N, C-alpha and C positions, 0 to 999 in steps of 0.2 A: 449465718454469721460469717463475716469475712475472716480469713486466716490471720490477717494482721491484727484484728481486734483480739483474737484468742491469744496470739503470741504476745501481744502487748500486756494483756492481763497476767499471763504467766511471768513475764519479765518483772512486772510490778510486784507480784507475790514473792518471787525469788529475791528481788532486791530488798524487799521489806525484811525478809528473813536474814539476809546478809547484814543489813543495817542493825538489826536487833542483836545478832551474834557479835558484831563488832563493838556495839555499845556495851554489851554485857562483859566482854573480855577486855575492853579497853583498847581494842585494835582499831585505831582511827582510819587506817587504810581500808580495812574491810567495811567499816561503817560508811566511808565515802563511796566505795564501790557500790554498795547497796543503794545509796541515794542516787548515784548516777544511773544504775540499772532501772530504778523506779522511774526516773525522769525519761529514760529512753523508752520504757514500756508505755508511758503515757503518750509520748509522741507517736509511737507505733499504733497504739489503740486509736488515737485521733485520726491518723491516716486511714485506718480501716473504716472509721465512721464516715469520713469524707468520701471514700470510695463507695460505700453503701449508698450514701445520699445521692451521689452523681448517678449511680446505676438506677436508683429508684426514680430520679427525675427523668432520666433517659427513657425508662419504661413508660412513664406517664405521657411524655411527649409522643412516643411511638403509638401509644393507644389513642391519644387525641387525634393524631394525624390519620390514623386508620379508621377513625370513627367508632372504635371499640371502647366505649366508656365503661 
């Protein structure tokens, strides 16, 4: 698993916690920060998925070219 995917999941979890705390305490700034962190985590996770997909595609092309199916 790519580091970016892991970091993205962590950011989403921390952001969700911040959002919940902000909502529970009526702190709209903390709630918004949590939402922002969740969104950033989703982007980071998505980048990690793209990186994995590109790496897997490159591996398949390399195997196909070398005749190693």
